N, C-alpha and C positions, 0 to 999 in steps of 0.2 A: 528598481526592478518593477516590471509590469507582469502581473499574474492574472491569467485568464481563468474564469470560472464558468463552467457549463451551467447556466442558470436554469436549464430545462431538464436536467438529468435525473435528480432524485425522486423518491416516491412522493414528496411533498413540494416539488418545485412549482414556481420559482420562489415561494415565500422563504423556505429554509435557506436557499442559496443566498438570497439578498440579505437576510438577517445575519447569516454567517459572515458575509462580506463586510457588513457594517461593523460587526464585533471584531473582525480581524484587523481593523484599522489601527488597533493598539500595537500591532506588530510592524506597522509600516513606517518607513522613514519619510522625510519631507519630499523626496523625489519618487517614492514608490506609488504605484497605482494598481487598482483592481479593474479588470475589464470583464463585465458580465456579458456572456455570449448567449443570445437566444432571442425569443420573440419580444421585441421592444414594447409592444402594447401590453403584454402580460407582466413585464418587469417593472415598468415605470410606476404603477400604483404602489408597489412595495418599496421602491426606492424613494418615494416621496416622504417616507418616515425616517430617512437617513440623517436628516439634520446637517450638521457640518461635515459629517463623514461623506456626504455626497460629492464633496470637492475632490475626494480621492478615488472616485469611481466614474466609470463611463459604460455605456452600453454599445455593443456591436451586434447589430441585428442579424439574426439567422431565423428564417421563417419555418424551418422544419425541425422535428424532434424524432429521435430513434427510441422506440419503446423497448422495455426490458424483454419482451417476448419475441422481438424481431431478430432475424438472422443477420449477424453483424455485417458481413461483406456485402450481402445483397442490399441491406438497408442503406449502407454508405453510398452505393451506386444509384439506388433508386431515389434517394433523397439528397441530392448534391448540396442543398443549402441547410443541412442538419447542423445542429450546434456543435457536436463532437468533431465532425469533419472540418467545419469552418474554423474552429478553435485550433485544431492541429495545423491547418494551413497558415494561420496567423503566426503560430510558433515557428514554422519553417521559414517564413518571410522575415522573422525577427521583430514582428510587431508586439509580441509578448514573449516573456522569458520562461514561462511555466504554464502548464495546463492542470486544472483540477476538475474532476467530474465524479458525480455519484450515479451516473447513468449506466447504460449497458456496458459491462466490462469487456465483452468480446469486441464491441464496436470501438471502444477506447484502444484496445490492443491492436486491432486491425488498422485504425486510423494512424496510430503512432508509427507503426511499421510502414504504412503506405506513404505518409507525408514526411516523417522525421527520419526514417530509416533506422538502422541499427548502428551502434558504436562500432568502430573498426575492430574486427576480430570476433565480435559477438555473433553467435549463431541464432539464438532465440532469446527474446526478452523474458524476464521472469518478474512476477510481482512478489515483493518481500514485505512481510508484516513483522513488527517487533512486538512480542507478547511478554508481559511481565511475569516473573516467577519469584518465588521466595529467595532464590539464589542470584537473581539478576535477570536482565533482559535476554531474550533469545529471538534471533531473526529466523523466520521460516520462509524458505523460497523453494519452489514456487507455490502460490496459493490460487492459481486460476488462469494464468496466461497461456500455458502450454500443457495440454493434457496428453499429448503424444510425444514423449521425450525420448531422446537418444542419450547414451552415456555422456557425450560431449556437452549436451545441454545441462545435465545435472552437475557436471563438473564445473562448468562456468557459473552456474547458480551459486555454488559454494564460494568461488572466487569473488563474485560480485557482492554477495551478501556479507562476506567477511570484510570487504572494503566498507560497505555501508554501516555495519554495526560498529566498526572501529571508528569511523568518522563521526557518526551521529551519537553513539552511546559511549564513546571513549573506551571501548574494550580493546586492549592491546593484545595482538596475536590471538584472535579468537579461535576456540576449538570448533572444528567442523565435524558433524556427524551425518550419516546417511540413514534416513528413516527406512526401517526394514521390519521383518517379522521376528527377528532374533538378533542378538548381539554377535553371534558367531559369523565368521566370514562365509561359511558354507550356506548360511540361511539367506533367503531372498530369491527373487526371480533373476532372470538373465540380465535385465537392465541394471539391477542393483549390483550384481557381481562384477559386471564389466565396468561400472562406474567406480567401484572400489579400487580397481586396478589403476585408473587414472589418478585418483586421489593419492594412492600410496606411491605412485611414481613421481609425485611432485614434492620434493623436500622442502619447498618454501611454505607449504601449507601445514597447518597443525591439525591433521586429520586424525580423529580418535576412533574411527571405525563405525560400525552399525549402531543404531540406537532404536529401541522400541518406543512405541507411542508414550508409554508411561515415563520414559526417561526425560521427556520434554520438561517436566516440572521437578526433576531431581538434580539439576545442576550439572548435568553431564556434558553440556556443550553450550556454545553461544550462537552457533549457526546450525540449523537443521535443514537438510536438503531433501526434497522429494519432488515428484512430478505434480503438475497443476491439479490433476484430478484428486489425488490423495490429499494434497495440501488444502484444497478447498473444503474437503470433507472434514479434515482436522480442524480447520478454522471455525466452521459452523458448529461442529461438535463442542469445541471449547466455549463458544458463546452460549450455547444452550445449557451446557453442563454448569458453567459458572453461575448462571441465573438460577437454575434448578436446585443446585446444591445449597446455595446461599439462602434461598427461600425456605428450604427444608430445615436448615440449621436455625434460622430465625424462628420458625414455627416451634421447633423443639425447645429452644431457649426461652421464648416468651411464655410457653406453657409451664416450663420448669421453674423459672424465676421471674414471674410477672412483675415483681417490684423493681426489677432492673430494666424495664422496658425501654426507657429513654436511652440508657447507656448502650443497650443491645442494638437499637435502631441506629444510633450514631456510629457505632463500630461497623455495622453492616453496610451503612452508606459509604464509609471510607473504603471498605474492601471492594464494594461494587464499582466504585469510581476507578479503581486500579484496573479493572477488567472491562471497562466501558469503552467500546470502539470509538465513541465520540471524543474521548479524551486523547486518543492517539491520532485522530485527524484523517488518516488515510495511509495507503501503502504505495510506495514508489514503484514504478515500472522500471526495473533495472535493465540496462542494456540498450535503451533507445537513445537516439541522438538529440536529446532534449530532457526536460523535466516534466514528467507525467505522474500525477498523484491520483490514485484510484480510491474513492470513498465508498463506504457501505451505502447501498441504495436507501436504507432507512435512516441515514444520518440526520441528526437535527442540526440546528444552527451552530452548536459547539463543534460538531464534526467538521463542518465547512471551515469554521474559524481556525481550528487547529491544523487543517490541511494547508492553510496559507502559511502557518508557522513551519510545517514540515517542508514545504516547497522552498521557503526562504533559507532554512537550515541546509537543505540539500545543495542549494547553489553556493552558500557560504563555505561549505566544507569541500567543494569541488569534487563531489563524488564521481561524476562522469569522467573527469580528467584523471582521477586516480585509477578508475577501472581500466581506462584506455592505456595508461602508462604500464599498469601491472600486466595486462595481457600482452602488450607489445614487447616489453622488456624481456619477459620470460617465455615468450612463445607459447602461451597457454591456449591460444586459439587453434593450434595445429591439430589436425585429426591424428 
Protein backbone atom coordinates (compact mmCIF):
# COMPACT_ATOMS: atom_id res chain seq x y z
CA UNK A 1 0.00 0.00 0.00
CA UNK A 2 1.24 3.50 -0.84
CA UNK A 3 -0.07 6.23 1.46
CA UNK A 4 0.16 9.90 0.54
CA UNK A 5 0.62 12.53 3.25
CA UNK A 6 0.12 16.24 2.63
CA UNK A 7 3.40 17.43 4.13
CA UNK A 8 2.36 21.09 3.97
CA UNK A 9 -1.10 20.86 5.53
CA UNK A 10 -1.01 21.19 9.32
CA UNK A 11 -0.30 24.10 11.64
CA UNK A 12 3.27 22.89 12.17
CA UNK A 13 4.04 21.46 8.74
CA UNK A 14 6.20 19.94 7.48
CA UNK A 15 7.99 18.91 10.70
CA UNK A 16 4.96 17.21 12.29
CA UNK A 17 4.01 15.43 9.07
CA UNK A 18 7.51 14.06 8.50
CA UNK A 19 7.93 12.95 12.11
CA UNK A 20 4.52 11.31 12.01
CA UNK A 21 5.43 9.51 8.80
CA UNK A 22 8.65 8.24 10.38
CA UNK A 23 6.76 6.97 13.44
CA UNK A 24 4.12 5.34 11.24
CA UNK A 25 6.68 3.00 9.70
CA UNK A 26 5.87 0.54 12.47
CA UNK A 27 2.49 0.01 10.81
CA UNK A 28 3.95 -0.64 7.37
CA UNK A 29 4.70 -3.95 5.71
CA UNK A 30 7.72 -4.70 3.56
CA UNK A 31 6.03 -3.47 0.39
CA UNK A 32 4.28 -0.43 1.91
CA UNK A 33 5.48 3.12 1.28
CA UNK A 34 4.69 6.66 2.41
CA UNK A 35 4.74 9.48 -0.14
CA UNK A 36 5.25 12.96 1.31
CA UNK A 37 3.61 15.51 -0.99
CA UNK A 38 4.82 19.10 -0.78
CA UNK A 39 7.77 21.44 -1.11
CA UNK A 40 10.80 19.18 -1.50
CA UNK A 41 13.25 21.78 -0.21
CA UNK A 42 11.22 22.22 2.97
CA UNK A 43 10.70 18.48 3.54
CA UNK A 44 14.22 17.15 2.96
CA UNK A 45 15.91 18.65 6.08
CA UNK A 46 13.30 16.97 8.31
CA UNK A 47 13.49 13.69 6.43
CA UNK A 48 17.24 13.63 6.99
CA UNK A 49 16.55 12.53 10.57
CA UNK A 50 14.55 9.50 9.44
CA UNK A 51 17.40 7.01 9.53
CA UNK A 52 16.40 3.59 8.17
CA UNK A 53 12.77 4.75 7.93
CA UNK A 54 13.78 6.90 4.95
CA UNK A 55 13.85 3.71 2.87
CA UNK A 56 10.07 3.53 3.18
CA UNK A 57 9.47 7.15 2.18
CA UNK A 58 9.72 9.32 -0.87
CA UNK A 59 8.92 12.92 -1.75
CA UNK A 60 6.61 14.10 -4.51
CA UNK A 61 7.23 17.78 -5.08
CA UNK A 62 4.31 20.22 -5.03
CA UNK A 63 5.33 23.87 -5.01
CA UNK A 64 2.15 25.43 -3.59
CA UNK A 65 0.19 25.25 -0.37
CA UNK A 66 -3.43 26.10 0.49
CA UNK A 67 -3.77 28.09 3.71
CA UNK A 68 -6.45 27.48 6.32
CA UNK A 69 -8.05 30.83 5.60
CA UNK A 70 -8.32 30.41 1.83
CA UNK A 71 -11.55 29.69 -0.04
CA UNK A 72 -11.25 25.99 -1.01
CA UNK A 73 -12.44 25.86 -4.62
CA UNK A 74 -10.86 29.18 -5.56
CA UNK A 75 -7.55 28.14 -4.02
CA UNK A 76 -7.55 24.78 -5.83
CA UNK A 77 -7.99 26.59 -9.14
CA UNK A 78 -5.60 29.46 -8.43
CA UNK A 79 -2.86 27.14 -7.17
CA UNK A 80 -2.79 24.14 -9.52
CA UNK A 81 0.40 22.76 -7.96
CA UNK A 82 -0.94 22.75 -4.39
CA UNK A 83 -0.18 19.71 -2.22
CA UNK A 84 -3.84 18.75 -1.61
CA UNK A 85 -4.82 18.82 -5.27
CA UNK A 86 -1.63 17.12 -6.45
CA UNK A 87 -2.09 14.33 -3.90
CA UNK A 88 -5.72 13.81 -4.94
CA UNK A 89 -4.70 13.51 -8.57
CA UNK A 90 -2.02 10.99 -7.65
CA UNK A 91 -4.70 8.93 -5.92
CA UNK A 92 -6.92 9.11 -8.99
CA UNK A 93 -4.07 7.88 -11.21
CA UNK A 94 -3.37 4.99 -8.86
CA UNK A 95 0.05 6.26 -7.80
CA UNK A 96 -1.05 6.19 -4.15
CA UNK A 97 -3.83 4.27 -2.39
CA UNK A 98 -4.81 6.80 0.29
CA UNK A 99 -4.57 10.50 1.14
CA UNK A 100 -3.93 12.06 4.55
CA UNK A 101 -4.05 15.78 5.29
CA UNK A 102 -4.22 18.08 8.31
CA UNK A 103 -4.76 21.03 5.99
CA UNK A 104 -7.76 23.05 4.84
CA UNK A 105 -10.74 20.69 5.30
CA UNK A 106 -12.84 22.41 2.66
CA UNK A 107 -10.05 22.06 0.12
CA UNK A 108 -9.69 18.37 0.97
CA UNK A 109 -13.41 17.79 0.46
CA UNK A 110 -13.46 19.77 -2.79
CA UNK A 111 -10.36 18.04 -4.16
CA UNK A 112 -11.69 14.60 -3.28
CA UNK A 113 -14.94 15.27 -5.13
CA UNK A 114 -13.19 16.96 -8.03
CA UNK A 115 -10.59 14.28 -8.70
CA UNK A 116 -11.86 11.08 -7.05
CA UNK A 117 -15.57 11.65 -7.50
CA UNK A 118 -18.15 9.99 -5.28
CA UNK A 119 -18.88 6.32 -4.80
CA UNK A 120 -21.78 5.04 -6.94
CA UNK A 121 -25.07 6.14 -5.44
CA UNK A 122 -23.57 8.57 -2.91
CA UNK A 123 -24.98 12.12 -3.07
CA UNK A 124 -22.55 13.93 -0.76
CA UNK A 125 -19.47 12.77 1.18
CA UNK A 126 -19.47 13.06 4.94
CA UNK A 127 -16.65 13.15 7.47
CA UNK A 128 -17.06 10.64 10.29
CA UNK A 129 -15.28 10.72 13.63
CA UNK A 130 -15.33 7.97 16.22
CA UNK A 131 -15.54 9.35 19.74
CA UNK A 132 -15.02 7.22 22.86
CA UNK A 133 -17.70 7.07 25.54
CA UNK A 134 -18.11 5.08 28.75
CA UNK A 135 -20.49 2.76 26.87
CA UNK A 136 -18.35 2.30 23.78
CA UNK A 137 -17.44 4.13 20.55
CA UNK A 138 -19.90 6.38 18.73
CA UNK A 139 -19.44 7.47 15.12
CA UNK A 140 -20.64 11.01 14.36
CA UNK A 141 -21.31 11.95 10.74
CA UNK A 142 -21.04 14.59 9.33
CA UNK A 143 -18.55 16.82 11.18
CA UNK A 144 -17.70 19.32 8.48
CA UNK A 145 -17.94 18.17 4.87
CA UNK A 146 -21.48 19.35 4.08
CA UNK A 147 -23.15 22.21 5.96
CA UNK A 148 -26.15 22.45 3.64
CA UNK A 149 -27.76 19.02 3.84
CA UNK A 150 -30.89 17.49 2.39
CA UNK A 151 -32.69 14.54 4.00
CA UNK A 152 -31.12 12.08 1.57
CA UNK A 153 -27.65 13.25 2.57
CA UNK A 154 -28.28 12.65 6.27
CA UNK A 155 -29.87 9.30 5.50
CA UNK A 156 -26.80 8.18 3.57
CA UNK A 157 -24.53 9.41 6.36
CA UNK A 158 -26.34 6.99 8.64
CA UNK A 159 -25.84 4.14 6.16
CA UNK A 160 -22.16 4.91 5.55
CA UNK A 161 -21.27 5.55 9.20
CA UNK A 162 -22.97 2.31 10.23
CA UNK A 163 -20.78 0.43 7.75
CA UNK A 164 -17.69 2.22 9.06
CA UNK A 165 -18.34 1.64 12.77
CA UNK A 166 -19.19 -2.00 12.08
CA UNK A 167 -16.03 -2.60 10.07
CA UNK A 168 -13.55 -0.60 12.14
CA UNK A 169 -14.97 -0.92 15.66
CA UNK A 170 -16.59 -4.34 15.33
CA UNK A 171 -20.05 -3.08 16.33
CA UNK A 172 -22.65 -5.45 14.95
CA UNK A 173 -25.91 -3.91 13.74
CA UNK A 174 -25.21 -0.44 15.18
CA UNK A 175 -28.01 1.75 16.45
CA UNK A 176 -28.48 4.94 14.44
CA UNK A 177 -29.85 8.14 15.98
CA UNK A 178 -30.61 11.53 14.47
CA UNK A 179 -29.35 14.54 16.42
CA UNK A 180 -32.21 16.88 17.29
CA UNK A 181 -33.51 19.21 19.99
CA UNK A 182 -35.75 16.54 21.52
CA UNK A 183 -36.36 12.79 21.45
CA UNK A 184 -39.96 13.11 20.24
CA UNK A 185 -40.63 12.73 16.52
CA UNK A 186 -42.39 16.09 16.48
CA UNK A 187 -39.26 17.88 17.67
CA UNK A 188 -36.73 19.32 15.25
CA UNK A 189 -36.71 21.31 12.04
CA UNK A 190 -38.06 20.22 8.68
CA UNK A 191 -34.78 18.60 7.71
CA UNK A 192 -34.82 16.37 10.80
CA UNK A 193 -38.47 15.41 10.36
CA UNK A 194 -38.07 14.46 6.71
CA UNK A 195 -34.89 12.51 7.45
CA UNK A 196 -36.74 10.57 10.14
CA UNK A 197 -39.14 9.30 7.51
CA UNK A 198 -36.30 7.98 5.36
CA UNK A 199 -34.73 6.14 8.28
CA UNK A 200 -38.02 4.69 9.48
CA UNK A 201 -38.83 3.56 5.95
CA UNK A 202 -35.74 1.35 5.81
CA UNK A 203 -36.24 -1.93 7.72
CA UNK A 204 -32.60 -2.88 7.23
CA UNK A 205 -31.34 -0.10 9.50
CA UNK A 206 -31.55 -0.10 13.28
CA UNK A 207 -32.88 3.42 13.62
CA UNK A 208 -33.70 4.37 17.23
CA UNK A 209 -35.13 7.85 16.61
CA UNK A 210 -33.99 11.29 17.68
CA UNK A 211 -31.19 11.89 20.17
CA UNK A 212 -30.37 15.01 22.13
CA UNK A 213 -26.80 16.23 22.50
CA UNK A 214 -26.47 14.75 25.99
CA UNK A 215 -27.43 11.31 24.70
CA UNK A 216 -24.11 11.05 22.87
CA UNK A 217 -22.42 9.97 26.11
CA UNK A 218 -25.32 7.92 27.49
CA UNK A 219 -24.99 4.82 25.36
CA UNK A 220 -28.12 5.45 23.30
CA UNK A 221 -26.55 4.80 19.89
CA UNK A 222 -23.40 3.84 18.01
CA UNK A 223 -24.02 6.20 15.07
CA UNK A 224 -25.13 9.80 15.47
CA UNK A 225 -26.22 11.65 12.31
CA UNK A 226 -26.24 15.41 11.80
CA UNK A 227 -25.30 18.03 9.21
CA UNK A 228 -21.72 19.23 8.93
CA UNK A 229 -22.34 22.59 10.61
CA UNK A 230 -23.87 21.08 13.73
CA UNK A 231 -21.41 18.18 13.74
CA UNK A 232 -18.38 20.47 13.64
CA UNK A 233 -19.75 22.52 16.52
CA UNK A 234 -20.33 19.31 18.50
CA UNK A 235 -16.79 18.11 17.75
CA UNK A 236 -15.09 21.34 18.86
CA UNK A 237 -17.34 21.57 21.93
CA UNK A 238 -16.36 18.04 22.97
CA UNK A 239 -12.67 18.82 22.59
CA UNK A 240 -12.87 21.96 24.68
CA UNK A 241 -15.18 20.49 27.31
CA UNK A 242 -13.07 17.36 27.81
CA UNK A 243 -10.00 19.49 28.46
CA UNK A 244 -11.81 22.04 30.62
CA UNK A 245 -13.69 19.54 32.80
CA UNK A 246 -10.63 17.37 33.34
CA UNK A 247 -8.51 20.34 34.38
CA UNK A 248 -11.22 21.48 36.82
CA UNK A 249 -11.45 17.98 38.31
CA UNK A 250 -7.68 17.74 38.69
CA UNK A 251 -7.53 21.13 40.39
CA UNK A 252 -10.26 20.14 42.84
CA UNK A 253 -8.77 16.72 43.64
CA UNK A 254 -5.23 18.02 44.01
CA UNK A 255 -6.49 20.64 46.44
CA UNK A 256 -8.59 18.13 48.40
CA UNK A 257 -6.12 15.24 48.56
CA UNK A 258 -2.65 16.63 47.74
CA UNK A 259 -0.99 13.50 49.11
CA UNK A 260 -2.45 11.55 46.16
CA UNK A 261 -1.07 13.93 43.54
CA UNK A 262 0.89 11.35 41.56
CA UNK A 263 -2.01 8.91 41.38
CA UNK A 264 -4.39 11.68 40.35
CA UNK A 265 -2.07 12.92 37.60
CA UNK A 266 -1.57 9.37 36.33
CA UNK A 267 -5.33 8.73 36.19
CA UNK A 268 -5.98 12.10 34.55
CA UNK A 269 -3.36 11.36 31.90
CA UNK A 270 -5.07 8.08 31.06
CA UNK A 271 -8.46 9.73 30.74
CA UNK A 272 -7.10 12.58 28.64
CA UNK A 273 -5.44 10.17 26.21
CA UNK A 274 -8.81 8.55 25.53
CA UNK A 275 -10.19 11.88 24.33
CA UNK A 276 -7.05 13.12 22.58
CA UNK A 277 -7.75 13.52 18.85
CA UNK A 278 -4.13 12.61 18.15
CA UNK A 279 -4.75 9.10 19.42
CA UNK A 280 -7.50 8.58 16.85
CA UNK A 281 -5.44 9.89 13.97
CA UNK A 282 -8.09 11.35 11.75
CA UNK A 283 -11.57 11.09 10.34
CA UNK A 284 -12.34 9.34 7.05
CA UNK A 285 -14.26 11.15 4.35
CA UNK A 286 -17.00 8.62 3.66
CA UNK A 287 -18.52 8.36 0.20
CA UNK A 288 -15.60 9.39 -2.02
CA UNK A 289 -14.02 7.08 -4.57
CA UNK A 290 -10.84 6.53 -2.61
CA UNK A 291 -9.43 6.74 0.90
CA UNK A 292 -9.21 10.25 2.35
CA UNK A 293 -8.32 10.83 6.01
CA UNK A 294 -8.83 14.32 7.46
CA UNK A 295 -6.66 15.24 10.45
CA UNK A 296 -7.01 18.06 12.95
CA UNK A 297 -5.00 21.12 11.90
CA UNK A 298 -3.26 21.10 15.28
CA UNK A 299 -2.28 17.43 15.02
CA UNK A 300 1.11 16.48 16.40
CA UNK A 301 3.24 13.64 15.04
CA UNK A 302 1.06 11.07 16.86
CA UNK A 303 -2.00 12.30 14.95
CA UNK A 304 -0.27 11.80 11.61
CA UNK A 305 1.12 8.44 12.68
CA UNK A 306 -2.29 7.18 13.72
CA UNK A 307 -3.88 8.54 10.55
CA UNK A 308 -1.67 6.10 8.65
CA UNK A 309 -3.05 3.31 10.85
CA UNK A 310 -6.63 4.47 10.14
CA UNK A 311 -6.01 4.55 6.39
CA UNK A 312 -4.54 1.04 6.43
CA UNK A 313 -7.49 -0.27 8.47
CA UNK A 314 -9.97 1.43 6.14
CA UNK A 315 -8.43 -0.36 3.17
CA UNK A 316 -8.15 -3.71 4.94
CA UNK A 317 -11.82 -3.69 5.98
CA UNK A 318 -12.97 -2.75 2.45
CA UNK A 319 -15.19 0.03 3.79
CA UNK A 320 -15.81 1.64 0.39
CA UNK A 321 -16.72 -1.69 -1.18
CA UNK A 322 -19.18 -2.40 1.63
CA UNK A 323 -20.81 1.03 1.27
CA UNK A 324 -21.20 0.58 -2.48
CA UNK A 325 -22.63 -2.90 -2.08
CA UNK A 326 -25.11 -1.80 0.59
CA UNK A 327 -26.37 1.21 -1.33
CA UNK A 328 -26.58 -0.76 -4.57
CA UNK A 329 -28.27 -3.87 -3.22
CA UNK A 330 -30.97 -2.09 -1.26
CA UNK A 331 -31.49 0.91 -3.51
CA UNK A 332 -30.68 3.34 -0.74
CA UNK A 333 -29.46 6.04 -3.05
CA UNK A 334 -32.85 6.57 -4.66
CA UNK A 335 -34.62 9.83 -3.91
